[in-house]
Structure formats: structure tokens, C-alpha cells
C-alpha positions as a printed NumPy array, in Angstrom:
array([[ 125.429,   95.714, -165.883],
       [ 128.674,   97.688, -165.925],
       [ 130.544,   99.049, -168.929],
       [ 133.018,   96.15 , -168.992],
       [ 130.254,   93.565, -169.234],
       [ 128.424,   95.574, -171.882],
       [ 131.56 ,   95.625, -173.985],
       [ 132.02 ,   91.878, -173.502],
       [ 128.411,   91.363, -174.569],
       [ 129.2  ,   92.727, -177.998],
       [ 132.484,   90.901, -178.566],
       [ 132.206,   87.839, -180.838],
       [ 134.496,   84.829, -180.644],
       [ 137.69 ,   86.2  , -182.207],
       [ 139.366,   82.784, -182.379],
       [ 136.478,   81.314, -184.395],
       [ 136.61 ,   84.308, -186.715],
       [ 140.381,   84.062, -187.214],
       [ 140.222,   80.309, -187.873],
       [ 137.505,   80.883, -190.475],
       [ 139.432,   83.661, -192.218],
       [ 142.623,   81.577, -192.292],
       [ 140.766,   78.627, -193.843],
       [ 139.117,   80.917, -196.408],
       [ 142.475,   82.471, -197.327],
       [ 144.17 ,   79.083, -197.681],
       [ 141.206,   77.794, -199.672],
       [ 141.246,   80.704, -202.114],
       [ 144.978,   80.261, -202.748],
       [ 144.671,   76.501, -203.203],
       [ 141.642,   76.83 , -205.486],
       [ 143.773,   78.888, -207.858],
       [ 146.674,   76.461, -207.594],
       [ 144.494,   73.405, -208.2  ],
       [ 142.188,   74.824, -210.884],
       [ 144.335,   77.067, -213.097],
       [ 145.279,   74.334, -215.582],
       [ 141.729,   72.983, -215.764],
       [ 140.342,   76.509, -216.184],
       [ 142.822,   77.267, -218.965],
       [ 141.893,   74.047, -220.756],
       [ 138.107,   74.473, -220.417],
       [ 137.593,   78.241, -220.412],
       [ 140.829,   79.658, -221.86 ],
       [ 141.278,   81.622, -218.633],
       [ 143.519,   80.258, -215.872],
       [ 141.842,   82.545, -213.331],
       [ 138.265,   81.536, -214.188],
       [ 137.57 ,   79.643, -210.948],
       [ 139.621,   82.071, -208.861],
       [ 137.562,   85.061, -210.038],
       [ 134.309,   83.298, -209.263],
       [ 135.578,   82.168, -205.854],
       [ 136.601,   85.728, -204.964],
       [ 133.017,   86.772, -205.7  ],
       [ 131.73 ,   83.97 , -203.468],
       [ 134.137,   85.049, -200.721],
       [ 132.869,   88.62 , -200.958],
       [ 129.219,   87.522, -200.778],
       [ 130.011,   85.116, -197.948],
       [ 131.764,   87.802, -195.917],
       [ 128.863,   90.217, -196.464],
       [ 126.362,   87.626, -195.221],
       [ 128.614,   86.697, -192.294],
       [ 128.827,   90.333, -191.175],
       [ 125.087,   90.774, -191.693],
       [ 124.305,   87.773, -189.484],
       [ 126.512,   89.154, -186.719],
       [ 124.361,   92.306, -186.686],
       [ 120.942,   90.614, -186.562],
       [ 120.205,   89.184, -183.079],
       [ 120.139,   85.41 , -183.429],
       [ 116.825,   85.261, -181.55 ],
       [ 115.221,   86.915, -184.583],
       [ 115.836,   83.686, -186.501],
       [ 112.942,   82.147, -184.579],
       [ 110.622,   84.159, -186.824],
       [ 111.886,   82.386, -189.951],
       [ 112.24 ,   78.897, -188.455],
       [ 108.894,   77.518, -189.676],
       [ 108.677,   79.5  , -192.946],
       [ 112.271,   78.493, -193.703],
       [ 111.489,   74.822, -193.178],
       [ 108.355,   75.068, -195.321],
       [ 110.316,   76.797, -198.093],
       [ 112.98 ,   74.086, -197.862],
       [ 110.402,   71.346, -198.365],
       [ 108.881,   73.189, -201.316],
       [ 112.289,   73.683, -202.959],
       [ 113.183,   70.015, -202.437],
       [ 109.95 ,   68.989, -204.175],
       [ 110.485,   71.46 , -207.032],
       [ 114.029,   70.167, -207.399],
       [ 112.734,   66.717, -208.326],
       [ 110.695,   68.029, -211.262],
       [ 112.806,   66.981, -214.312],
       [ 112.139,   70.134, -216.313],
       [ 113.216,   72.376, -213.4  ],
       [ 115.898,   70.614, -211.386],
       [ 119.439,   70.621, -212.806],
       [ 121.114,   67.233, -212.963],
       [ 124.851,   67.144, -212.278],
       [ 126.902,   64.083, -211.497],
       [ 123.814,   61.881, -211.697],
       [ 121.879,   63.797, -209.016],
       [ 119.227,   66.544, -209.058],
       [ 120.707,   68.959, -206.525],
       [ 120.613,   72.34 , -208.279],
       [ 117.985,   74.928, -209.151],
       [ 118.399,   77.802, -211.584],
       [ 116.635,   81.068, -210.782],
       [ 117.203,   84.076, -213.009],
       [ 120.368,   82.596, -214.455],
       [ 121.818,   81.895, -210.982],
       [ 122.115,   78.244, -209.957],
       [ 122.277,   77.159, -206.329],
       [ 122.429,   73.894, -204.413],
       [ 119.2  ,   73.464, -202.476],
       [ 120.447,   71.005, -199.862],
       [ 123.104,   73.45 , -198.631],
       [ 120.337,   75.912, -197.755],
       [ 118.154,   73.143, -196.332],
       [ 120.811,   72.111, -193.791],
       [ 120.921,   75.607, -192.278],
       [ 117.119,   75.967, -192.347],
       [ 116.765,   72.554, -190.689],
       [ 119.084,   73.506, -187.814],
       [ 117.186,   76.766, -187.195],
       [ 113.868,   74.887, -187.313],
       [ 114.998,   72.148, -184.923],
       [ 116.622,   74.612, -182.523],
       [ 113.416,   76.649, -182.273],
       [ 111.05 ,   73.677, -182.108],
       [ 113.074,   71.649, -179.592],
       [ 113.637,   74.698, -177.373],
       [ 109.853,   75.305, -177.341],
       [ 109.135,   71.646, -176.608],
       [ 111.92 ,   71.204, -174.047],
       [ 109.476,   70.267, -171.293],
       [ 107.788,   67.68 , -173.521],
       [ 110.843,   65.925, -174.979],
       [ 110.596,   63.073, -172.474],
       [ 107.289,   62.195, -174.141],
       [ 107.862,   60.65 , -177.579],
       [ 104.503,   61.507, -179.133],
       [ 104.348,   65.084, -177.798],
       [ 107.998,   66.076, -178.045],
       [ 109.814,   64.01 , -180.667],
       [ 107.247,   62.739, -183.161],
       [ 106.571,   66.028, -185.001],
       [ 110.228,   67.012, -185.611],
       [ 110.943,   63.384, -186.52 ],
       [ 108.193,   63.385, -189.178],
       [ 109.331,   66.697, -190.697],
       [ 113.029,   65.794, -190.83 ],
       [ 112.234,   62.292, -192.107],
       [ 110.352,   63.941, -194.974],
       [ 113.399,   66.102, -195.679],
       [ 115.624,   63.016, -195.654],
       [ 113.263,   61.194, -198.037],
       [ 113.305,   64.087, -200.516],
       [ 117.102,   64.328, -200.301],
       [ 117.429,   60.597, -200.929],
       [ 115.288,   60.946, -204.05 ],
       [ 117.83 ,   63.358, -205.624],
       [ 119.739,   61.067, -204.739],
       [ 122.143,   62.435, -202.097],
       [ 122.924,   59.75 , -199.543],
       [ 125.785,   61.677, -197.905],
       [ 123.633,   64.708, -197.084],
       [ 120.839,   62.436, -195.829],
       [ 123.292,   60.832, -193.389],
       [ 124.43 ,   64.266, -192.168],
       [ 120.823,   65.425, -191.635],
       [ 119.919,   62.253, -189.724],
       [ 123.038,   62.566, -187.559],
       [ 122.323,   66.217, -186.733],
       [ 118.716,   65.355, -185.831],
       [ 119.936,   62.669, -183.442],
       [ 122.575,   64.9  , -181.825],
       [ 120.251,   67.904, -181.428],
       [ 117.615,   65.678, -179.813],
       [ 120.325,   64.431, -177.447],
       [ 121.409,   67.953, -176.496],
       [ 117.792,   69.093, -176.046],
       [ 117.233,   66.406, -173.408],
       [ 115.421,   63.52 , -175.101],
       [ 115.274,   60.154, -173.327],
       [ 118.11 ,   57.754, -174.091],
       [ 115.661,   54.929, -174.84 ],
       [ 113.951,   57.1  , -177.47 ],
       [ 117.301,   57.914, -179.071],
       [ 118.241,   54.238, -179.115],
       [ 114.869,   53.493, -180.714],
       [ 115.647,   56.01 , -183.46 ],
       [ 119.086,   54.48 , -184.001],
       [ 117.647,   50.979, -184.339],
       [ 115.237,   52.347, -186.95 ],
       [ 117.62 ,   54.529, -188.973],
       [ 120.663,   52.216, -189.133],
       [ 118.892,   49.22 , -190.79 ],
       [ 117.231,   51.624, -193.245],
       [ 120.652,   53.049, -194.101],
       [ 122.048,   49.574, -194.695],
       [ 119.1  ,   48.68 , -196.941],
       [ 119.596,   51.865, -198.95 ],
       [ 123.265,   51.   , -199.475],
       [ 122.413,   47.48 , -200.617],
       [ 119.531,   48.703, -202.802],
       [ 121.707,   50.973, -204.94 ],
       [ 124.549,   49.144, -206.604],
       [ 126.823,   52.183, -206.895],
       [ 126.699,   52.752, -203.117],
       [ 127.831,   49.202, -202.485],
       [ 130.478,   49.643, -205.171],
       [ 131.815,   52.708, -203.349],
       [ 132.036,   50.663, -200.172],
       [ 133.931,   47.826, -201.815],
       [ 136.191,   50.327, -203.618],
       [ 136.997,   51.94 , -200.275],
       [ 137.973,   48.582, -198.796],
       [ 140.183,   47.6  , -201.739],
       [ 140.571,   50.39 , -204.332],
       [ 143.361,   48.566, -206.192],
       [ 140.963,   45.74 , -207.095],
       [ 139.467,   47.999, -209.775],
       [ 142.119,   50.692, -210.052],
       [ 141.033,   52.087, -213.406],
       [ 137.353,   52.415, -212.518],
       [ 135.736,   52.364, -209.055],
       [ 139.035,   52.71 , -207.217],
       [ 140.504,   55.404, -209.466],
       [ 139.503,   58.451, -207.395],
       [ 140.755,   57.231, -204.05 ],
       [ 143.98 ,   55.855, -205.544],
       [ 144.78 ,   59.211, -207.158],
       [ 144.018,   60.911, -203.846],
       [ 146.316,   58.549, -201.946],
       [ 149.045,   59.154, -204.535],
       [ 148.706,   62.882, -203.819],
       [ 149.183,   62.299, -200.103],
       [ 152.141,   60.009, -200.738],
       [ 153.795,   62.408, -203.176],
       [ 153.643,   65.305, -200.728],
       [ 155.816,   63.723, -198.074],
       [ 156.469,   65.877, -195.019],
       [ 156.724,   69.356, -196.508],
       [ 155.138,   68.944, -199.968],
       [ 156.468,   69.614, -203.446],
       [ 155.656,   73.339, -203.241],
       [ 152.522,   75.4  , -203.805],
       [ 151.663,   75.333, -207.505],
       [ 154.088,   72.497, -208.309],
       [ 151.762,   69.522, -207.767],
       [ 151.35 ,   67.05 , -210.613],
       [ 148.209,   65.158, -209.572],
       [ 145.98 ,   68.13 , -210.409],
       [ 147.069,   67.846, -214.052],
       [ 144.006,   65.772, -215.018],
       [ 144.92 ,   62.838, -212.759],
       [ 143.151,   63.833, -209.563],
       [ 139.376,   64.245, -210.128],
       [ 137.857,   67.543, -208.964],
       [ 141.133,   68.83 , -207.442],
       [ 139.567,   72.207, -206.593],
       [ 136.338,   70.87 , -205.029],
       [ 135.939,   67.42 , -203.442],
       [ 139.658,   66.63 , -203.503],
       [ 141.199,   69.978, -202.614],
       [ 142.763,   68.474, -199.474],
       [ 144.572,   65.994, -201.719],
       [ 146.055,   68.929, -203.629],
       [ 147.039,   70.542, -200.322],
       [ 148.63 ,   67.255, -199.244],
       [ 150.778,   67.038, -202.368],
       [ 151.841,   70.684, -202.412],
       [ 152.249,   71.375, -198.668],
       [ 152.756,   67.855, -197.363],
       [ 151.98 ,   66.31 , -193.994],
       [ 152.571,   69.66 , -192.294],
       [ 149.958,   71.436, -194.407],
       [ 147.333,   68.716, -193.908],
       [ 147.975,   68.655, -190.162],
       [ 147.467,   72.418, -189.953],
       [ 144.181,   72.188, -191.881],
       [ 142.88 ,   69.387, -189.642],
       [ 143.978,   71.298, -186.529],
       [ 142.121,   74.403, -187.743],
       [ 138.901,   72.436, -188.248],
       [ 139.312,   70.807, -184.828],
       [ 139.753,   74.265, -183.277],
       [ 136.708,   75.522, -185.178],
       [ 134.593,   72.659, -183.813],
       [ 135.905,   73.246, -180.285],
       [ 135.092,   76.964, -180.371],
       [ 131.684,   76.255, -181.902],
       [ 130.717,   73.86 , -179.13 ],
       [ 132.089,   76.267, -176.51 ],
       [ 129.775,   78.921, -177.943],
       [ 126.912,   76.435, -177.631],
       [ 127.766,   75.761, -173.976],
       [ 127.908,   79.475, -173.131],
       [ 124.795,   80.49 , -175.082],
       [ 122.224,   82.518, -173.099],
       [ 119.315,   80.159, -173.814],
       [ 118.472,   76.682, -175.058],
       [ 117.634,   77.999, -178.523],
       [ 121.127,   79.515, -178.776],
       [ 122.728,   76.326, -177.489],
       [ 120.909,   74.113, -179.988],
       [ 121.474,   76.56 , -182.838],
       [ 125.213,   76.874, -182.201],
       [ 125.655,   73.135, -181.708],
       [ 123.679,   72.314, -184.854],
       [ 125.548,   74.772, -187.079],
       [ 128.891,   73.616, -185.694],
       [ 127.926,   70.014, -186.391],
       [ 126.984,   70.801, -190.003],
       [ 130.453,   72.192, -190.731],
       [ 132.369,   69.715, -188.552],
       [ 130.598,   66.667, -190.008],
       [ 131.147,   67.807, -193.597],
       [ 134.816,   68.477, -192.864],
       [ 135.275,   65.097, -191.177],
       [ 133.531,   63.164, -193.958],
       [ 135.532,   64.93 , -196.685],
       [ 138.888,   64.608, -194.903],
       [ 138.363,   60.973, -193.929],
       [ 137.082,   60.152, -197.426],
       [ 140.011,   61.593, -199.393],
       [ 142.427,   59.932, -196.953],
       [ 140.814,   56.541, -197.614],
       [ 139.502,   56.097, -194.075],
       [ 135.812,   55.964, -195.069],
       [ 133.962,   55.647, -198.407],
       [ 133.889,   58.792, -200.542],
       [ 130.639,   60.779, -200.197],
       [ 131.039,   63.588, -202.735],
       [ 130.996,   66.353, -200.118],
       [ 133.124,   69.493, -200.402],
       [ 135.498,   70.69 , -197.694],
       [ 133.952,   73.727, -195.941],
       [ 135.711,   77.081, -196.537],
       [ 138.409,   75.443, -198.696],
       [ 136.646,   73.894, -201.677],
       [ 135.495,   75.885, -204.696],
       [ 131.769,   76.496, -204.718],
       [ 129.097,   79.108, -204.264],
       [ 126.124,   77.833, -202.265],
       [ 128.115,   75.63 , -199.887],
       [ 130.66 ,   78.366, -199.168],
       [ 128.08 ,   81.129, -198.685],
       [ 125.957,   78.967, -196.383],
       [ 129.019,   78.047, -194.311],
       [ 129.895,   81.725, -193.917],
       [ 126.285,   82.454, -192.948],
       [ 126.572,   79.782, -190.256],
       [ 129.772,   81.413, -188.98 ],
       [ 127.991,   84.766, -188.772],
       [ 125.247,   83.217, -186.624],
       [ 127.836,   81.542, -184.384],
       [ 129.642,   84.848, -183.907],
       [ 126.329,   86.494, -183.066],
       [ 125.539,   83.892, -180.407],
       [ 129.045,   84.19 , -178.944],
       [ 128.596,   87.955, -178.608],
       [ 125.661,   87.334, -176.278],
       [ 127.355,   84.647, -174.163],
       [ 128.224,   87.031, -171.292],
       [ 124.528,   87.624, -170.645],
       [ 124.196,   84.105, -169.268],
       [ 126.276,   85.023, -166.231],
       [ 124.749,   88.457, -165.898],
       [ 121.16 ,   87.184, -166.164]])
């Protein structure tokens, strides 16, 4: 291996890194723009959310850099313990005296005065677990009982615990990632179709079983039917998009964030971006996420081994799926799911876990040249 190849070995995907940093920078600026009035009203400090987000950005960058330094193959050592810890935390979360209930769901734990969202950590742990397990069982994946049954049981248990919070959106993301990672690992098409025929009816039953899920669906189809209640959120979001026009009203000059648009700095931050930077701003954000997904899957294709391929693809899918669901939801293209927009929305656990995923992706990309070199 010559010096040129050695240097290439240690070079991460610069485009992925730049896209991430641009999104983080835009997100930090828009969090301040969208939250300053709310922060002043609630906490008497217009920079309350900005200060906390800057801390999250710092922690996220530290973890990202750390993950670029630790060889991604070392993650195999924590694959099973990480999955076991995830299951334990999901169970603990459901204990009423321990789990923190916000927005009608038990998704948060408080340890030493620091609260964190368990499912954000679970998604990363699940991808590492599946990547390691499926890479080990690659030769057995054509056999349902030997190759697919065990990961299916474990992830189904995760999905069940997530549904009990309840968090239907995250459950859908986990099920989708399981299906896609099985596909990439080489599972039989008939087995994948069997899983689809099992999961889809269950999903429909879960929607029909909980009235509020069905209400969200009907609100998505016709939000103006109940404009002051079930359709309020999406209508306010659509008004933000309409008000922005082509170039927006100007950063900081949006009106929808003034207690009209719900959660303008978290779930609906793209709506704030739409009003203040217009069609151009939204198009740039969507293009950046599309480029991120493209680079992530390119890293997966060039990874030195199957574990790296599955890991990169899974982590890319976590971020890409969350971005797609959030963007499509606030634009009224699909029902709202209550998911934040990666890198842009205010939040600690989700942001830090996304940056951790980026660090792992950069680490895998730095080893891509070894595939050719052998």
C-alpha cells in the first residue's frame, strides 16, 4: 500500500461532513429565530433555547469527532450489550414512577437531573445490533428460522415496547429499517414479502385501534374540516409555507411563530424556514438532505465489509427516514408523526444521536479505500 492510498484511507467523506455542518448552522440560526419570543414569554430570556442548543451542538460535535477516531469495527463489541441495554431502558421507561410523560407519551428518562429520549438511543443501538448480527449470519439469511427469526423476535420486542409508550412513528421507522437492512443483507424476497404481509395489517389495526391515530389520518386528508382542533397544526404549517412565497419574509420576520405555529423550533421548524426564507430556503434544505442520503448510501456501497455496509446504510436510513417523514408531514403530504427534523430542530438526545451517527459514517468512509486495496 503506497503513501497515496494510506492518505486516502484516513480521509472521511468531506461532502457528508460539509452538508452536516451546513444543516447544523442553519438549524442553530433558525432555532433562535423561531424560539426567541416563546423563550422570552416562558423563561424571560430570549436566548434560552439558543444557549441550550449551542451546548447540544458542542456535545454533538465532540461525539462526532470521537466516533471518527474509534474504528467502526470496534462497535461490534457493544452490539449485543447495547441492544440489551436498550431493551432494559425501554422497560424501565414504562414504569410510571420513573418514565417522564410528555405530550401523552412516556419517552423520557431522567438520570441525575439530565433527561434524555430513550428511543433516539435505541435506534442507533438497533442499527449496530442488526448490522453485526446480519453480517455474522449472512450465509444463513436464506433460511428463515436460522437467519431471520432471531433478529425478527428481538426487533419485534423493541417495536412492542415502543408502541406501549406510545410512539407509533418511531415504531414504523424501526420496522422499515429492519426490512431494508434484511434486504441489503441478502434475505429471500419471499421472506421479505411474508414480513410485509404480517406488519402492514398489524399497522392498520393499530391505527384503527387508537382513535387519535385515525383522527390524525382524517385531519391530514381534510384539515379544514376541523380547523380549530385536529386540523389546526397542519393548517398553520401550510399558512407558513404560503406566507413565505418564493424568497420568504426575511429571517426573524415571520409571524406564524408568534404563538400560531405549534412547536416552531422543534417539529415545525421547516415551516418557520418556509415562511422566513421561502421556497428557495425549503428547496435548499431538501436538497441538502437528499445529498446527505446519497453520500450515506455511497459510503455503504464502498464499505470494506458487510458489517460496514449494513451499518452505514442503517444509520443513513434513520436520518433520511426521519427527515422525509418530518418534511412530508409539515407540508401536508402525509399525516403528522411528531418527529423532529434531524440537525435542524431543537433538541438534545435526537441531535446528539444524529451527530454520533454522522461520526460513524465518516469513520466508515475513511476506510472505504481498503476495499480496493484488499
